[in-house]
C-alpha atoms as one frame of an Amber mdcrd trajectory, in Angstrom:
protein
  93.008 120.606 100.071  95.739 118.285 101.288  96.202 115.988 104.275  93.441
 116.112 106.916  94.482 117.500 110.318  92.176 117.838 113.294  92.592 119.634
 116.621  90.856 118.236 119.701  90.797 119.018 123.419  91.029 116.001 125.740
  90.718 115.819 129.531  93.497 113.233 130.031  96.213 113.226 127.377  97.854
 109.956 128.461  94.535 108.080 128.492  93.582 109.539 125.123  96.935 108.705
 123.508  96.760 105.135 124.799  93.323 104.691 123.215  94.344 106.110 119.837
  97.446 103.913 119.807  96.056 100.611 121.129  92.524 100.716 119.709  92.664
 102.888 116.574  96.238 102.046 115.531  97.651 105.573 115.457 101.308 106.391
 116.027 101.785 108.784 118.964 104.296 111.579 118.440 105.619 113.940 121.071
 106.274 117.470 119.851 108.285 118.992 122.692 105.255 120.307 124.610 104.015
 118.118 127.478 100.451 119.308 126.920 100.235 118.155 123.303 100.531 114.934
 121.311 100.093 114.278 117.600  98.238 111.089 116.629  99.265 109.980 113.129
  98.002 107.179 110.916  98.611 107.226 107.191  97.975 110.770 105.985  95.682
 111.679 108.887  96.969 113.712 111.841  94.992 114.506 115.000  96.521 117.193
 117.213  95.418 116.577 120.801  95.797 119.135 123.559  95.189 118.389 127.238
  92.404 120.609 128.584  91.122 119.086 131.854  88.778 122.028 132.525  87.150
 122.134 129.077  83.566 121.010 128.516  83.531 117.194 128.131  82.851 116.137
 124.522  80.005 113.900 125.772  78.075 117.045 126.691  78.331 118.371 123.149
  76.017 115.629 121.847  75.927 115.745 118.034  78.568 118.471 118.063  81.049
 115.907 119.390  81.478 114.624 115.823  84.802 116.126 114.771  86.109 114.051
 111.840  85.095 112.066 108.792  88.127 110.012 107.750  88.105 108.314 104.363
  90.007 105.018 104.175  90.791 102.421 101.511  89.569  99.234 103.232  86.643
 100.032 105.467  85.711  96.434 106.332  89.259  95.608 107.394  89.434  98.762
 109.534  86.067  97.973 111.118  87.240  94.470 112.010  90.542  95.820 113.340
  89.177  98.487 115.680  86.198  96.472 116.943  88.484  93.558 117.815  90.478
  96.018 119.926  87.423  97.208 121.826  86.282 100.341 119.982  82.794 101.560
 120.888  80.784 101.531 117.650  77.883 103.996 117.673  76.808 103.593 114.041
  77.083 100.191 112.403  78.931  99.459 109.174  76.400 100.441 106.503  76.174
 100.988 102.748  74.809 104.513 102.442  72.747 105.801  99.481  75.342 108.484
  98.774  77.825 105.820  97.660  79.851 105.391 100.831  80.269 102.429 103.172
  80.874 103.765 106.665  80.723 103.316 110.427  81.123 105.569 113.453  82.840
 105.234 116.824  83.028 107.118 120.110  86.526 107.651 121.515  87.561 107.267
 125.124  87.409 111.088 125.375  83.797 111.175 124.166  84.498 112.494 120.666
  82.860 110.828 117.668  84.586 109.854 114.422  83.068 108.531 111.201  85.131
 106.325 108.891  84.093 105.697 105.307  85.157 104.476 101.893  83.591 104.563
  98.452  81.635 101.411  97.651  83.061  99.141  94.951  80.852  96.690  93.134
  81.670  93.024  93.747  82.369  92.108  90.126  84.941  94.879  89.924  86.425
  93.554  93.146  86.689  90.044  91.699  88.476  91.399  88.639  90.840  93.351
  90.864  91.574  90.241  92.937  92.386  88.304  89.751  94.708  91.069  88.555
  96.359  91.286  91.977  96.945  87.541  92.034  98.495  87.639  88.554 100.727
  90.544  89.557 101.787  88.654  92.672 102.863  85.681  90.551 104.881  87.948
  88.263 106.605  89.729  91.155 107.384  86.389  92.752 109.059  85.101  89.584
 111.312  88.018  88.626 114.935  87.940  89.862 114.844  91.468  91.271 113.676
  92.344  94.749 110.801  94.849  94.713 110.076  96.811  97.876 107.771  99.615
  98.953 108.974 101.727 101.877 107.248 104.635 103.594 108.553 108.078 104.482
 110.079 106.745 107.705 112.021 104.098 105.782 109.866 101.180 106.958 109.353
  98.257 104.574 105.645  97.985 103.726 105.939  95.407 100.926 108.557  93.064
  99.502 107.905  90.579  96.721 110.274  87.918  98.055 113.286  87.527 100.357
 116.681  85.847 100.336 116.822  82.339 101.888 116.956  82.580 105.665 114.801
  85.681 105.929 111.101  85.434 106.798 109.004  87.682 104.573 106.349  88.414
 107.206 109.075  89.524 109.624 110.891  91.676 107.072 107.692  93.626 106.373
 107.526  96.262 109.084 111.307  96.450 109.551 113.376  99.533 108.820 115.066
  99.183 105.441 118.153 100.694 107.051 118.397  97.678 109.379 119.099  95.224
 106.557 122.128  97.029 105.104 125.630  97.052 106.561 126.631 100.045 108.720
 128.904 101.464 106.017 125.973 101.432 103.540 123.380 103.040 105.798 124.362
 106.639 105.055 124.093 106.208 101.283 120.681 104.527 101.677 119.335 107.297
 103.932 120.744 110.028 101.676 119.046 108.475  98.639 115.738 108.215 100.507
 115.914 111.808 101.720 116.800 113.047  98.222 113.912 111.107  96.711 111.339
 112.665  99.026 112.900 116.138  98.796 113.187 116.264  95.004 110.811 113.563
  93.729 113.620 112.409  91.432 114.744 108.810  90.885 117.802 107.724  92.881
 120.283 104.905  92.305 122.917 103.547  94.666 124.828 100.423  95.668 124.791
  98.935  99.161 125.843  95.807 101.001 123.531  93.464 102.904 124.387  90.695
 105.385 122.033  87.770 104.860 121.289  85.107 107.501 123.933  82.615 106.341
 126.579  85.249 107.047 127.488  86.182 103.475 127.741  89.822 102.464 126.017
  90.621  99.187 126.011  93.715  96.999 122.792  95.195  95.604 122.294  97.940
  93.066 119.032  99.690  93.915 116.840 102.018  91.888 114.538 104.112  94.049
 111.471 105.770  92.509 108.687 107.884  94.028 105.189 106.450  94.336 103.002
 109.475  93.683  99.661 110.044  95.356  97.733 113.308  95.155 100.763 115.011
  93.671 103.070 113.901  96.495 105.373 110.944  97.007 104.637 109.482 100.473
 106.214 106.141  99.576 109.161 104.867  97.560 109.439 101.925  95.176 112.787
 100.114  95.336 114.005  97.654  92.711 117.159  95.903  93.949 119.407  93.691
  91.819 122.014  91.379  93.319 125.358  92.378  91.759 127.625  90.431  94.114
 128.973  88.124  91.446 129.692  91.034  89.124 131.491  92.935  91.886 133.573
  89.911  92.803 134.386  89.203  89.147 135.648  92.730  88.591 137.807  92.605
  91.697 139.206  89.213  90.749 139.797  90.369  87.157 141.860  93.274  88.381
 143.956  90.949  90.488 144.276  88.546  87.493 145.547  91.256  85.176 142.343
  92.340  83.390 141.221  91.488  79.861 138.598  88.975  78.847 140.500  86.000
  80.254 141.048  87.905  83.453 137.318  88.577  83.760 136.519  84.915  83.060
 139.050  83.758  85.670 137.717  86.388  88.033 134.122  85.288  87.528 135.068
  81.653  88.235 136.976  82.701  91.334 134.128  84.927  92.452 131.612  82.090
  92.277 133.748  79.988  94.624 134.372  82.928  96.906 130.708  83.921  96.932
 129.556  80.370  97.684 131.557  80.157 100.915 129.403  81.518 103.741 130.755
  83.757 106.446 130.085  82.296 109.865 127.597  84.602 111.596 128.463  85.951
 114.997 127.002  84.250 118.040 123.452  85.307 118.819 122.911  87.040 115.486
 119.513  86.765 113.843 118.236  88.197 110.554 115.681  90.365 112.308 117.855
  91.564 115.189 120.796  93.978 114.923 123.279  93.052 112.225 126.279  94.762
 113.802 127.823  91.543 115.130 127.276  89.748 111.827 128.825  92.650 109.963
 131.859  92.564 112.270 132.290  88.857 111.578 131.806  89.410 107.854 134.098
  92.400 107.562 137.254  90.319 107.612 136.144  88.459 104.486 134.624  91.121
 102.247
C-alpha cells in the first residue's frame, strides 16, 4: 500500500475546506470541479465532495470514524490543532498496542484518529544528542545544505548568507532565491530528479541582500522514503570566486599567471557590492535587484 487517500461527503464544502486549512493545517487544492476539493498534508490526501442532501456524519455515530492517520510527532500535532480550536473527542493517550494517539471531530461531524509509534525516552535523549551534534556539523561546513519538497519549497537550510534570515528562508520557494535566468535550469533539475530519481547537478546565480550576484554549483539528490523520493537534498557550493577568476584569466591571456591575476582581480570585483534596487528585500521578489545587478555581472 502507498499514500493514504480518503473520500468524504460534506454538507458545505467551503466551511469544510476552511476547517481543514485553518485548524488541521491541510493545503486546499481545487481540481477543476466546483463540487470537489482535495485536502493535502504531507502524504495524506482527503478527497471531499459536497453532498448537502447526504446523511450528516453526526448521525452515523461510531461509523463516522473514517481515517487513522499516522504521523511522526504526535505531541506537536496535538498541540498545533488544539491551539487552533480542534474538538478533541479522545485525549492524547499511550495505548497498550504501542501507539500514542488522539481523536478529533471535524466541523462536518466526521471523526479522525491520529497516532504515532511510542518511542522510549532514553532513545529520544540519544536522538536529541545526535541531532544536536549533526546540527553543529552542518552549521560549520562551508556548503549550504537544503531540503526542498516536491513543490520546490525550502523545508530546511543549515545556514544562510549574511543578510538573509534563516527562519524566513524556510518556507520560501527555492526558485525565488535564484535569478530569473537561472530559474529554468533549477526547475528542470528538480523535475528530472523526481521523474528519474537520479542525482542532478547544475550552476545558478543568486542575488543576496547586499546586492551582489553569486554563483553556486548545486548537487541535488533524492531523499527516499518508502521507495519514493518526496523530497530533495541540495548541497550548494559558492563558486563565485572561481567563476570570476576564470573570466579574468581569459581576459589576462590565460596561463598560471593569468589565473593568479584573475583571482586577485576577482576578489576585488566580488567584494564590491551591487546597490540593490529601491524597495528590494531578500524575502520579496528579486526582479528589481536582478535588474540592478545585471549591469555588473
